[in-house]
KELO-612053 format. One record per atom (N, C-alpha, C): residue in one letter; x, y, z. Coordinates in steps of 0.1 Angstrom, whole numbers, plus 5000, padded with zeros to 4 digits. Example, Ala and Ser with C-alpha at 12.3 -4.5 7.8 and 13.67 -1.06 7.14 Angstrom:
# KELO-612053
A513249435078;A512349555078;A513249675078;S512849785071;S513749895071;S512950005079;
***
This chain:
# KELO-612053
M363613179029;M362113169023;M361313189031;I361013159045;I359613259054;I359613379047;K361013459047;K360713579047;K359813649034;K360913569022;K360413569011;K358613539005;F358313469015;F356513419016;F356113569023;F356313609031;F355213709040;F355813809029;L356613879025;L356713969016;L355813989004;L355713838995;L354513808991;L353413858994;V353013759005;V351613779015;V351213969016;L352213989017;L352014139015;L351314219004;I352014208994;I351714308979;I351214218972;L350814078973;L349614038965;L348514138966;P348114138976;P346714228974;P346514348967;S348214478969;S347914548962;S348014598948;L348614458946;L349014428929;L347914358922;F347014268931;F345414248930;F344414388926;Y344814478939;Y343514598936;Y344514688923;A345214668922;A345714778909;A345414738898;Q344914568894;Q344614528886;Q343914488882;S342714528895;S341314468895;S340314628892;E340314688898;E340014858897;E341014948899;R340315038887;R340915188885;R340215238883;Y340015378889;Y339515498885;Y339615578875;P338015648869;P338715738858;P339515838863;V340115878849;V341215918847;V341116058837;F341316208842;F341016288837;F342416348828;D342716388817;D343916398812;D344916468820;G344816538829;G345316638840;G346216498852;C345516418849;C346416298859;C346816218854;K347216248844;K347616148833;K349116108836;G349915958843;G351215988848;G350816018860;S350216038871;S350216018883;S350315928892;E350915928900;E350815778905;E349515698910;I349615538910;I348815478906;I347615528922;T348115588935;T347615588947;T346815708950;S346915838935;S347015928939;S345915998925;I345515868919;I344715938909;I343015938914;E343115818920;E341715858931;E341516008937;N342616058943;N342216228951;N342316288941;C342716288924;C343416328914;C342116358908;F341016228905;F339816228898;F338916328908;Y338716288922;Y338016368934;Y338116548930;E339516538930;E339616718933;E339616778918;T339716688909;T340016768895;T338216768890;T337316708891;T335716698894;T335216788896;K335816838909;K335216958919;K335717058914;K336517068911;K337217208902;K336717228892;H336017128884;H335417098871;H333717198873;F333617168882;F332517168882;F331617298895;F332517278901;F332317428910;F332617578895;A333117568895;A333917638883;A332817718874;E331417628872;E330717608864;E329017618870;F329217548885;F327417588893;F327317738897;K326517778897;K326217918901;K324717918912;T325017938922;T323517898929;T322717988924;P321717918924;P320018008917;P319718118927;A319418228917;A318818348929;A318018268940;I316918218934;I315918198946;I316218078960;V317618068956;V317917948972;V319018048976;E319818168973;E320418248977;E319118358985;N317818418974;N317018518982;N316618398995;E316118298993;E315618219007;E316518189019;Q317718229019;Q319018179024;Q318918029027;Y318817949017;Y318517799021;Y319817729027;K319517669036;K320517599045;K320317469043;G321317389040;G321217269032;G321717189028;T321717029022;T322916919010;T321616868999;A322016968986;A321416848976;A322716758971;N322516638974;N323116548965;N323216478952;V324416478948;V324016488933;V324716318930;L324116208925;L324716108923;L324716098905;F326316078902;F326316078891;F327515918886;I327215898873;I328115778869;I329215858859;V330315798856;V331615768848;V331315658841;T330315688827;T330215568818;T331415518815;K330715388809;K332415268807;K333115318791;E332215498789;E332715518772;E333615658777;G333215718789;G334515788796;G333415958804;D331915928797;D331016038800;D330716058810;F330416178814;F329916168832;F328016218826;E327316158837;E326116108831;E325416148847;V324516298849;V323816278862;V322716178863;I322716078873;I321616028879;I320416058883;Y320716148895;Y318916168904;Y320216308912;V319416418915;V319916498926;V318916548933;N319316528947;N318616528957;N318216648962;T317316738957;T317416848964;T315816918959;P314916978968;P313516988960;P313517148957;Y314817168952;Y314317298940;Y315117258931;Q313817258915;Q313917268905;Q315617358896;E315217408902;E316717528899;E317717478903;I318217408910;I319117318913;I319817218905;K318517158909;K319217058891;K319117098883;K318517198874;K318517288864;K320417288865;E320617348871;E322217418872;E323217318875;V322917208882;V323617048881;V323617028868;L322317008859;L323216918843;L323617038838;S323317168836;S324117238825;S325817268835;A326117218843;A327517238850;A328117108844;F327517008844;F328316888845;F328216858826;K327116958818;K327516958807;K328817008800;V329417058806;V330417138805;V331716998803;F331416968813;F332616818813;F332916688799;T334316718794;T334316668785;T335116488785;R334816448778;R335216348778;R336616228786;I336316168792;I338016138802;I338115958801;T339315918807;T339615788805;T338415688815;P337615608812;P337015538817;P337615458832;A336715398842;A337115288851;A337515198844;K338515128849;K338915008847;K338614938854;Y338414768852;Y337714648861;Y338714548856;N339514468855;N340514338851;N340914408840;N341514578839;N341514578822;N340614628813;R339114618817;R338114618811;R337114738811;S336914848808;S336114968805;S335014938814;V334515038826;V333515008833;V332415108836;E331215138839;E330815228847;E331315208861;M331715358867;M331815378880;M330815498887;Q330215498899;Q328915558900;Q330015648917;F329315768917;F329515858924;F328815918931;E329016028945;E328016098952;E328416228956;L328216348952;L328516478950;L327416548958;P328316588972;P327416638982;P327616798979;I326116868974;I326817038971;I326117098988;Q326617128993;Q326217219009;Q326117409007;F324917399008;F324717529008;F324517619023;P324817759026;P325417849012;P326717819007;I326817768991;I328417778991;I329317858993;V330717808997;V332317969002;V332817808993;K333517928980;K334217888972;K335517828976;N336017748973;N337517648981;N337317668989;N336317608999;N336217579014;N336017419013;K337017359016;K336617179016;K336217149026;E334917199037;E334617179048;E332817199043;T333117329034;T331617349032;T331117229018;N332317249011;N332117128999;N332616979003;A331416939009;A332416789013;A332616729002;P333616629005;P334116528997;P333716458985;I333516388976;I332916318970;I333216188971;K332016118968;K332315978977;K332015868969;K332415738964;K332415668957;K331215598961;S329815538955;S329215438960;S329515338957;F329715248965;F329815068962;F329114988958;L328814898945;L327914878937;L328114738942;T327614628944;T328114478943;T327514428927;S326414458923;S325914428906;S325514588895;K325614518886;K324914648875;K323314638883;E322714548890;E321114568890;E321014648906;D322114658917;D322514778925;D322314898918;L322914938907;L322715048900;L320915058896;S320715038891;S319514968884;S318615058895;I318814928906;I317914978916;I317815098917;T318915178921;T319315308929;T318215398915;V319215378906;V318315488895;V316815498893;E316215338891;E315015348893;E313915408904;K314415438914;K313815468929;K314215558928;S315215688921;S315315798917;S313915838910;R314215758901;R312615788887;R311515808899;L310815708903;L309915648914;L309815808922;A310615848925;A310515928935;A310116108934;D310816078916;D310616188908;D308916188902;S308516118902;S307016058894;S306516068900;V306416058916;V305515998924;V304816118937;F306216168942;F306316238952;F305816378946;L305016418940;L304716558933;L304116668945;E303416628955;E303116688963;E304116768973;H305716698970;H306516788979;H307316948977;N306716988967;N306817088964;N305817208964;S304717178964;S303617198965;S303417318979;L301817358976;L301417448986;L300417358995;L300717228992;L299417159005;L299817159018;N299317069026;N299417099044;N299916919039;I301116909044;I301316789052;I300716719062;P299416639061;P298716549070;P299316579081;F298516619095;F298916629109;F298916529118;T300116489118;T299716409132;T300716399140;H300716389150;H302016419162;H302816319161;Q303216179156;Q303716079151;Q304616109138;N304116179132;N304916209113;N305416329119;Y304716379126;Y305616519126;Y307116559136;V307316449140;V308716469151;V309816489141;D310016439124;D310516469115;D311316579115;Y310216669112;Y309616809106;Y309816909116;E309516879127;E309616939137;E311716909145;F311916839143;F313516829142;F313916889130;A313716889124;A314316969114;A314517099114;L313417149115;L313217309117;L314017339132;H314117259142;H314517259152;H315917279147;K316817249144;K318217229145;K318817319134;A317717409122;A317617519116;A317617639120;S318117769119;S318117879124;S316817969115;G316118059124;G315118119117;G314118039117;T313717979125;T312617879116;T311717919132;H310017919125;H309017889133;H308717719136;T307717709144;T307417559144;T305917539154;A305317649153;A303917669165;A302917639149;S302617689139;S301517709135;S301717589122;K300717499129;K300717379118;K299117369112;P298617299102;P299917199099;P300917259087;Y302017129086;Y303017289082;Y303017219065;V303317279057;V303317319042;V304717249032;Y303917179024;Y305017109017;Y306417159013;N306117269006;N307317328999;N308117419012;E307617449023;E308017539033;E309317419040;I308617279044;I308917189053;I310617179041;N310117129033;N311317039019;N313017089016;K312517259022;K313817359025;K314717339037;Y314017229043;Y314617209059;Y315317069059;L314116979050;L314216829051;L314116759035;D315216709032;D314616669018;D313616539018;L312116569018;L311216469014;L311516369009;S311316398999;S311916288988;S313216198990;K314216238996;K314916119003;K314315999014;E313516129024;E312816029034;E312515879028;K311715979019;K310615849014;K311215709003;T312515808996;T312815688986;T313215548991;K313715569002;K314115419003;K313115349011;F311515369010;F310315289012;F309815258997;L310515298985;L310115238974;L310415098973;K309415088962;K309914898961;K310314878943;P310914888937;P310914928924;P310614818918;N310714718926;N310914538918;N309314508919;K308214618923;K306714618920;K306214608905;E306014558898;E305914578886;E304114608881;S303814488889;S301714458887;S301614528887;W300414568882;W299814698885;W299214708902;L299114638905;L298114638919;L299514608929;G301014558923;G301614568931;G302514718935;R302614808922;R302714938921;R301615068933;K300715018929;K299415128935;K299215078950;L299614938952;L299514898968;L301414968975;W302614978971;W303014988978;W304115058975;N303615158962;N304515288954;N303815388955;E302815368946;E302115498935;E300815528944;H300615618939;H299015708943;H297715578928;L296815548938;L296215488929;L295715578911;L295715658911;L295815778893;L296515898903;Q297615918892;Q298116038893;Q298016048878;V298416218877;V298716258859;V299416378866;K300416398860;K301816498857;K301416508847;K301116698842;K301716728832;K303016848831;K303116938825;K303817068825;K303117158833;D302017178834;D301617318841;D300317278851;F300217158854;F299617098865;F299916938868;W299016908882;W299716778885;W298016748893;L297816558896;L296716578898;L296716438909;T296616398917;T296616238921;T295216208929;L294716108928;L293716068934;L294115908943;D293715928951;D293115748962;D292115738966;F291915578968;F290915588975;F291615408986;L291315529002;L292015439010;L291015439020;V291215339033;V290915309042;V291315309057;D290415309067;D290615319076;D289615209084;V290215079081;V289414949088;V290214919104;Q289214919109;Q290014889125;Q289114739130;L289314679142;L289114559143;L289514509160;G288414529173;G289314519182;G288214459195;K288314519205;K287814439218;K288114509232;D286914539237;D287314619248;D286614499261;N286914569273;N286414459284;N284914459290;S284214509280;S282914549278;S282214439278;D280914439273;D279514299272;D279414369255;V280514469250;V280014479236;V281114359227;S280814359221;S281114189214;S282714189209;Y282814319201;Y283914339193;Y283414499188;T284714609187;T285014769183;T285714739168;Y285014819160;Y285414829148;Y285514969140;N285915029136;N285815149128;N286315079116;N285015169099;N285415129090;N284815239079;S286215299077;S286415439071;S286715409051;R285815429044;R286115449032;R286815569027;I287315669026;I288415759021;I288615779009;L288215919000;L288415978993;L289116048989;T290316068987;T291116178985;T291516208972;V291616368969;V292416428958;V293216528960;N294116548955;N295016678955;N295616708942;G295716818943;G296716858929;G297117028930;G298017078920;G298117168918;G298017278903;L298317338905;L297617418895;L299417548895;G299917518880;G301317658883;G301717568894;D302517728898;D303517698914;D303017788924;K301917798921;K301217898934;K300217868936;F299317768936;F298117748933;F297517598938;S297317538947;S297117398948;S296017378958;Y294917268954;Y293817198962;Y294117068968;S292817048977;S293116908984;S291316888986;A290716818984;A289616748989;A289816638995;T288916589007;T288816419013;T287516399019;V287216279015;V285916249024;V285416149028;Y285316109041;Y285515989047;Y284115999045;E283615809049;E282115749048;E282415679062;S281715709069;S282315569078;S281515519088;Q281515409097;Q280515349104;Q282215269115;A281015249126;A282415239141;A281415229150;R281715109159;R281615079173;R282615119179;F282615139191;F284015219200;F284315169216;A285415159222;A285015109234;A284215149242;D283615179254;D282215149258;D282415319265;Y284015349267;Y283515479279;Y283615589260;V284015539249;V283815639238;V282315609232;N281615529234;N280415469231;N279315619241;S280115579253;S279015669264;S279015789259;F280015879256;F280516029252;F279616059239;I279815939231;I279115999217;I277715989219;S276615919231;S275615919230;S274916009235;S275716089244;S275716149254;S274216249256;R273116179262;R271816309266;R271816399272;S273016469274;S273416609276;S272616749268;L271516829274;L271316919265;L272317019263;L273917059270;L274117119264;L275217119254;T275816969247;T276416919241;T276116819229;R275016819234;R274116709221;R274016779208;P274116729198;P273716759188;P271916759183;K271216859183;K269816849174;K269916759166;N268116709168;N268116549156;N269416509150;S270316439160;S270816329162;S271116239169;D271516129171;D272516029177;D273316029184;G274016129183;G275516159191;G276216259186;L277616219192;L278716319188;L279816249188;V280716219178;V281916169174;V282616249179;P284016239189;P284616369193;P285716349182;G285616489181;G286816509167;G286216499153;R285016439144;R284216429139;R283216469132;G282116489144;G281216539146;G279716449144;K278916499141;K277416419140;K277016319140;A276116229143;A276516059141;A275116049139;K275015939135;K273415889133;K273315769138;A272315689144;A272615549145;A272515449133;F273715339136;F274015229122;F273615109134;K272615049128;K272314909134;K271614949148;D272014839151;D271114859170;D272414939179;D274114939179;D274714969193;D276015019182;A276015099170;A277415179165;A276615309159;F277415339151;F277015499146;F277915489129;D277015599126;D277515649109;D277815809112;Y279115839108;Y279315959108;Y280015999099;P279316069087;P280416119075;P281016269078;V281816239072;V283116389074;V283516429058;A283716579057;A284516589041;A285616729045;E286616739043;E286916809044;E288116809034;G288716979032;G288917069020;G289717169017;Y290317169005;Y290817379006;Y291817398999;L291417518993;L292317588984;L293417658987;A294517668982;A296517708987;A296317798973;F297217918982;F297217988972;F298618108977;Q299818088971;Q301018188976;Q301118278968;P300518388967;P301218548957;P302618538956;N302718558971;N304818558965;N305818468979;K306918498979;K307318418988;K307118449004;F306618569008;F306018589021;F305118559025;M304318559014;M302718519018;M301918399011;Q301018279025;Q300618189021;Q298918239023;F297918169017;F296318159019;F295718049016;Q294918029027;Q294217879028;Q292717899028;F291717909021;F290717869023;F289717739023;G289217709035;G288517589030;G287317469040;N288217389049;N287017299055;N288317229064;G288217249070;G289317119083;G290117209093;R291117169103;R291517209110;R292917249112;N293017369121;N294017399123;N294817379135;F295717389141;F297117399155;F298017519154;I298017529168;I298717629168;I299017589183;G300917549185;G301317549200;G302417459196;D303417379206;D304817309203;D304117199209;G303017209215;G302917079228;G301916949218;Y301716889233;Y300816769221;Y299316829222;R299316899234;R298116969239;R298217129234;S297217169228;S297017349229;S296317379233;F296417539240;F295217589248;F294817699236;I295717729232;I295617829218;I294917839206;L294917729200;L294317649190;L294917549186;S293817409188;S294117299184;S293317259176;D293117109172;D292417009162;D291516879171;V290916919179;V290316849187;V289216809182;S288516959175;S287316899172;S286716889161;A285216899157;A285316849147;A285817009136;P285816889120;P286317079110;P286017139110;T286417259107;T285417389105;T286017439091;T285017519086;T285617649074;T286417749081;Y287617759075;Y288717839083;Y289117909069;L289718029071;L289918129060;L291718149067;K293218109065;K294318149065;K294918159061;M295818309069;M296718369062;M297718389068;K299418379062;K300518339069;K301518399062;V302318509073;V303318539065;V304118559074;D305218509067;D307018489070;D307918569064;F308518619072;F309418749069;F310618769078;W311718789078;W312718839086;W312818759100;K313118799114;K312318709123;K311018689126;L309718749119;L308618689121;L308118609116;Q306918599120;Q305618479114;Q305018539119;Y303818549109;Y302418599113;Y301118529111;T300518429115;T299218339114;T298118449113;N297218419107;N295518469111;N294918339106;V293918349113;V292918239112;V291418279117;W290818309108;W289118349105;W288318229109;M287518179113;M286518049110;M285218059114;W284517969106;W283117999111;W282517869114;N282317879126;N282317769136;N280417709135;T280117559141;T279017529143;T278617539154;E277517519162;E277117449174;E275817399171;P276017269169;P274817169169;P274217149179;S274617199187;S272917169200;S272417299211;I272717399197;I272417539198;I271717579185;S270217609186;S269217649174;S269517799171;S269817809157;S270117989150;S268118029153;A268818139156;A267918259162;A266718269151;S266718259139;S266218299126;S265218189121;N266518069123;N265217929120;N266117809129;P265017759135;P265017669143;P265817539141;N265117529131;N265917379126;N267617419120;E268417499116;E269017529114;E270017539128;H271517479127;H272217499141;H272717659139;A273317669152;A273517819157;A275317789151;R275217989145;R277017949139;R277418099150;K278618049151;K279618179158;K280718159150;Y281618319154;Y282618349139;Y283918379149;I284918309150;I286318339160;I287318389147;A287718479150;A289018559146;A290018549155;A291218429149;A292218469159;A293618529151;H294918519159;H295718599154;H297218529161;Y298218549158;Y299718489163;Y300418529157;L301018559163;L302718619161;L304118529167;S304718539162;S306118429164;S307018529160;L308318559172;L308918639170;L310318529174;N311218519168;N312618489169;N313418629176;L313718619189;L314218719197;L315818709196;T316218589196;T317518509195;T317818409186;E318618389180;E318818219176;E318318109184;K318018129199;K317317999209;K316418009215;L315518149214;L314718229220;L313518249212;N312118209212;N311218259205;N309818269214;I309118379213;I308218399221;I307218409207;G305718419215;G304818449207;G303418559213;F302418589205;F302018659211;F300218619202;F298818609205;F297918549206;F296518649212;E296518639201;E294918709203;E293618629198;T292118609202;T291218579198;T290018659202;A288818659195;A287918729196;A286918659187;I285518599198;I284218559193;I283118609193;S282518599181;S281418689181;S280418579174;T278918639175;T277718599169;T277318679159;G275918639153;G275318709147;G274718669133;E273218679133;E272418699123;E273318759109;N274018829106;N274818909098;N276318839093;G276718779098;G277518679094;G278918789103;F280218699100;F281618749104;F281418989100;D282019019111;D281919159114;D283519179103;A282919289090;A284119309086;A285419349090;A285519399102;A286119469111;A287219349115;F286919289114;F287819149120;F288619089110;F288219119101;F289219119087;F290619179089;N290319269096;N291819359093;N292919289103;P293619259093;P294619139095;P295819189110;V295919329111;V296619399117;V296419479126;I295319479135;I294319489147;I293819429153;F293719489171;F293419459181;F292019389183;Y291619239181;Y290819259184;Y289719259195;R290219279204;R289719369217;R289319469219;S289319539206;S288819669207;S288019699193;V287719589186;V286719529176;V285419469186;E285719399192;E284619329199;E284019389212;F285019529220;F284319599227;F283219699222;N284119729205;N283119869198;N282119819198;R282019679193;R280519629187;R278919649198;G279619629207;G278519669219;G278919529231;E278319629242;E278619539255;E278619409257;D279819329258;D278919179258;D278419109248;S278719179237;S278319089224;S279319009220;G280618999228;G281218899219;G282418849233;N283118779227;N284018739236;N285918739236;A286618779243;A287718829242;A289018709247;I290218639245;I290818549252;I292518619242;I293418619253;I294718639246;I295418539253;G297218549250;G297818419253;G299218489247;L300418459256;L301318439252;L302418309252;T303118279242;T304218189237;T305618189243;G305918099245;G307618079247;G308517939243;K309417939237;K310317819237;K311417859233;Y312017769241;Y313717809243;Y314617679235;K315617699227;K316117599223;K317217549226;L317117439241;L318817429246;L319917399244;N319317309230;N320617249220;N319617239207;N320817169201;N320417129187;N319316999192;N319016939203;N317916809207;N317316859218;V317316889225;V316116959234;V315817099233;S314117109231;S313917209235;S312817269245;L312417389252;L311917369264;L310517489256;Y309217499262;Y308117529250;Y306917579265;S306417669265;S305417739276;S303717789268;Q302917779271;Q301917869269;Q300817899279;L300718039280;L299918109289;L298718169283;I297518159293;I295918179280;I295518269291;V294818409289;V294018499301;V293018479291;D291918469300;D290318469292;D289618549308;E289618689300;E288618769315;E289718769323;F291118779326;F291718769338;F291618899349;S291318899358;S291219029368;S292719069375;V293119129374;V294319169379;V294019219395;G292719249394;G292419339407;G291919199419;N291919059415;N291618929418;N293218899421;L293818879416;L295218829421;L295518739435;N295018849441;N295618839464;N294718659461;D293718609455;D292518559458;D292318439446;L293218329440;L292718249430;L291618199432;G291018199439;G289418159446;G288318199440;K288418319436;K287918409432;K287918329417;W286018379413;W285618309396;W286318359383;Q286818509384;Q287018519380;Q288418539370;N289318499377;N290518429378;N290218339369;K290018309356;K290218239346;K291418239334;F292618129336;F293418089329;F294017979329;A294717969317;A295317859318;A296917809310;Y298017739314;Y299317709312;Y299517599312;Q300717629303;Q301217499293;Q303417499300;L303617359301;L304817369303;L305317209299;G306317269288;G307017069283;G308117099277;A308616999275;A310316969267;A310316849257;K311016889248;K311116759237;K312516769236;Y312816629232;Y314316539232;Y314316499223;F314916509214;F315016459201;F316416349199;D316116259189;D317516139186;D318016159203;A317116109218;A317216119229;A318016029233;F319416069242;F320315979247;F321515919234;N321416009223;N322315949214;N321315859201;V320315809207;V319415759199;V318715769190;D319315749177;D318315799163;D317015759163;D316215899163;D314715859160;D314015819170;L314815849187;L313915829195;L313215969201;F312315989201;F311716109208;F310716089219;L311416179229;L310616189242;L310216339245;Q309316339253;Q308316469254;Q307516479265;L308116569278;L307016569287;L306416699286;E304916689295;E304116799291;E303316819309;Y303116909306;Y302016969321;Y301517089318;N300217059319;N298717109314;N298017179327;Y297617279329;Y296617359341;Y295717429335;A294417429339;A293217549333;A292417559345;R292117659352;R291517699362;R289617679357;P288917719369;P287717649364;P286917749355;Y286017799351;Y285617839337;Y286117909328;T287317909325;T288317949314;T288017889304;F287517949295;F286717929283;F285717929279;A284917989291;A283417989291;A282718069290;H281618089290;H281318239291;H279718219295;K279118339302;K277818349302;K276618349298;T277018339279;T276418289271;T276718219263;P276518059263;P277517959258;P278017989247;I277017989236;I277718009223;I279218059218;L279118169227;L280318289229;L281318209237;N281418069242;N282817999244;N283417959235;Y284817909238;Y285817909228;Y285717759225;G284717729214;G284217569214;G283917579199;N283517419191;N283017439178;N282617269180;Y281117269176;Y280917159172;Y280917119186;S280317129201;S280317069210;S281516999215;Q282617079210;Q283817029217;Q284417179219;P285717209226;P287017259227;P287717299217;M287617429217;M288917489205;M290617459210;G290117459227;G291817449231;G292017349234;H292017259246;H292317139256;H291217069251;L291316979253;L290316829251;L289416859264;W290416849272;W289516829283;W288516929293;G288517089286;G288017189283;G289017299296;A288117259309;A288917359322;A288617249330;N288817349349;N289217299360;N289817119359;F290917149355;F291717059358;F293217089357;Y293816969360;Y295716969354;Y295716809350;E296916819344;E297416699330;E298516719334;A299116579335;A300516519328;A300916439321;I301616489311;I302116349296;I303516329297;A303216199289;A304916149292;A304816059279;I305416099268;I305416049258;I306715999249;A306715859248;A308015869234;A307515789222;R308415849214;R308315729198;R309215739198;Y309315629185;Y310515549181;Y310115529164;K311615529155;K311015439145;K312715389140;K311815269134;K313215209123;K312215169108;D313215229101;D312715169088;D311115159088;R310515109081;R309215089080;R308315139093;W308915079103;W308415059115;W308615179127;S307415199132;S307415369144;S306315289155;F307015319166;F306015299176;F305815429185;S304915399192;S304515549202;S303615509217;G304715549231;G304015489241;G303515659246;K302415639253;K302115779260;K301215729275;L301615789284;L301015779297;L300515939302;T299315919306;T298316079307;T298016039320;L298116129331;L297616099347;L297116279349;G295916299357;G295416419359;G293716399365;K293716499368;K292816529378;K291616629377;K290416609369;K289516689367;K288316689370;G287516849372;G286216849378;G285016799368;F284116739369;F283016759364;F282116829368;D281116829360;D280116859365;D278816769373;F277516719376;F277016649385;F276216629372;E275416519375;E274416449361;E273116569357;D272616659367;D271416739365;D272116829359;E273516849358;E274016989354;E273617109355;A272917109364;A272117269374;A273017379375;I274317329383;I275617419388;I276717349376;S277317499375;S278717419366;S279617479382;Y280417399380;Y281517359386;Y282717409376;G282417429367;G283717519354;G284317439347;G284017289344;G285317199339;G284417189324;N282717219324;N282617209308;N282217329304;I283017399289;I283217519287;I281817539277;Y280717449278;Y279217469273;Y278017499283;Q279017499295;Q277617559309;Q277917679310;S277217769312;S277417929314;S277917929327;Y278818029327;Y279518039342;Y278418149350;E277418179345;E276318279358;E275018109363;D275818029362;D275417929365;D276217869374;R277717959381;R279017879387;R278517849401;F279317759409;F279017669421;F279517809432;S280317909431;S280518009440;S281618139435;D280918219438;D282218379435;D283218359439;V283518289451;V284718249458;V284918119463;G286018079466;G286317969472;G286617839461;N286117879450;N286417789439;N288217699439;E288717609436;E289417539436;E289717439424;L290717399420;L290717279407;L290217149412;A289417129398;A289216969397;A288216989409;Q287117109408;Q285917089420;Q284917039411;G284117019419;G282416979416;G282816809418;N282116729402;N282416589406;N284116539403;T285016529410;T286216509408;T286816389400;A287016399388;A287616229385;A288916239386;N289716129391;N291016119388;N291116029376;I292616069364;I292315949354;I294015939352;F293515809343;F295215759340;F294915659329;I295915689313;I295115609306;I296815629300;A296815509292;A298315419289;A297715359275;D298515419272;D298415399253;D299215359246;L299015279236;L300715209234;L300515179218;Q301115209208;Q300415199195;Q301915179183;G301815069173;G301915039168;G302615059151;N303415129144;N302515109125;N303515039119;Y303315009107;Y304014929096;Y303915009082;L304515139076;L303915189066;L304215059059;I303115099048;I303015019036;I303115089023;N302715249017;N303015309008;N303015429018;P304615479013;P304915599016;P304315739007;S303915709000;S302815818992;S301915848998;N300815749001;N299815769005;N299615769021;R300215729029;R300615709042;R299715589048;L299715489036;L298915389039;L299415269049;S299015239063;S299815199074;S299015079077;L299514959082;L299514869090;L299514889109;F298414859114;F298914929128;F298314829138;A298314869150;A297914769159;A298214869177;G297414839184;G296814929194;G296714849210;F297114929219;F296714879234;F296415039240;T295115019248;T294715089255;T294015069266;Y294715139280;Y294215139296;Y294415269306;R292215249304;R292015399307;R291015349323;K291715409332;K291015419349;K290815559349;F288715549350;F288615689354;F287715679368;S288015739373;S287615729392;S287015839394;P285515849392;P284916019397;P284615969411;K283916089418;K283316079427;K281716029425;V280716009412;V279816009410;V279715949392;S279615849390;S279515829384;S278115869374;T278815889359;T277315949350;T277215889333;Q276215919327;Q276415859319;Q277015869306;T277716039305;T278316059299;T280016009306;Y280315989315;Y281415949319;Y281515859331;P281115719325;P280915639335;P282315569344;E282315579357;E283415539365;E283715369356;G285215319355;G285115219354;G286515209346;N287215119346;N288715069340;N288515039322;T288915069317;T289215009305;T290014949299;V290314799294;V290914769286;V290914779271;W291414839264;W291114789248;W292414789236;F292314659233;F292914609220;F292514639206;S293214699198;S292614689177;S293814669174;A293314659160;A294314619150;A293614649139;G294614689128;G293814739113;G295014769103;I293914879094;I294614899080;I294115069083;R294915119081;R294815279076;R295315369070;A294615519064;A295815599064;A296015669070;D297315729075;D297515829090;D297115979084;L296016039081;L295716179078;L295416209090;F295416239104;F294616329113;F295016229124;N295316329132;N295416309151;N293516299150;W293516179160;W292016159167;W292716129184;Y292116179192;Y292116179205;Y291116149211;L291116049219;L290315969228;L290715949241;D291816059243;D292616009259;D291916129260;F290316089270;F289616169280;F289116129289;
***
């Protein structure tokens, strides 16, 4: 009796499962054993699908490597219905729909002998190798607890297609170091990619990382009210037609905080209007306007209100770092408007053009000596060419120096012109090297047309225009892929470097800077944990010029490293994200030599001071002058509200210890403890770590 009881216990679950659930059945699978119907369904579906599916030409031409996930159901009538295709290529979606159209009706799935719908996921791995089971991954059943689960999945897919219109566009992905970790990791794992030239463009990243899939999980399809949809899921205004699309958002950057100074509280109040759109598949546009008032921590306020004649904008109450001129607001705050925008055009698969007002970045580090985004937005024209093992970036910039008056009109700020090009070459699957050159010029007649030649050495153009009529800087970069999780990177910048003076680095002509760094993605096998170490070194007088307007700067700030020159710096960064939450921690330790209050002598740290006023021809040492030890600890936490417009809640803590030999008005000695919190759209990097 006991043996029969145990036998019944073992058999009952199998009988119950057989009676409760049965997979859909093709005619060719009828008569198969119950245990093999599932496998027969999977194999027959793959056989029919891949017999019809043809890889689109554009996917083959662009050598796309990735996975397109097809979500489909077999209805209770036995018909195949595609729910969603997760891929950046519209051509793949059309081909998937075409392949499933040839499927004939089959016997539907059964649950307790009643016909039911059953949902499946079919991954298509590119490049496709026919009859390769490893390349074409098996179909997976999606287990649903209720009909509501399927409705949510379908609704999220519909929302993703209708909301994330920019993912196949030529628009820039807003550049913030925290958000770019995912994009760099996707490029790092792929072969034949280039990572230095930023911002990245949506349609190029979408080839390596399914952006819609990444954001779809944050959508809330149950938000049916207008306010709920706009707050959690959608743009404020969205128009989508066959040949064009448009989105508009009214965003904010509202912060409230307190530092350890006598100021009652700190705040930032930015109202932001941003418009993005596309006309056809070759032209996109973007415009963003910021109207802001703010009062910062005491050390930032001291920098803004600096009275230095070298950097203070004329007819202005100060300079907000990274944003531009400021005017006084009430008694102890600042008003600073900013406008950015650009047009993007892609005539073919090899070339991209942008013209607008904004910021660019070239490098793999947190900092960059080549070209960074620490100064105010500037007018630029950019061309990027990508083919074979090469990526070639040209950037022409019309910069402004508000501390210097124009020669022809004293009421107008002086203009300068920078032509820069960067060639990135993948020597092997692991090793990338890059070459950089920039030329800086001025003149009442604007840009010399010779600099618009994208394949010429700018140094020869600058030299032939006249002795000391301009300035030239060259550089070299390297990146090595240690494995799929670790990369090493470096930069070397040479500014009027003299080989004959190498025997004595104390000579002022030895003007160079270098960077060494490492990145660790999914560190210690922890998903979405990112670690970074970086060291930066810049000799005195690097990036300066005897005529200050010919330095490597824009709007009274460097175009390279935020600290200018005459320093060393070590940075350790950790970033982590989990669902809607993201966290970052950054430690900065360095030593920099400043000028003294009267600025009569240049010790090589302020690139806006003429090197003709240098401290000495020989005996120059790193961090000479008003030497300051700098330590900064910064912690940030964010909670994503809306994945469409990057609106987030955030809180931050900053500790800064600044210890110079002599305290000055611009850089006062002291310790800063600063807490802040608020709601903001995460659209750009804001560097206050100086």
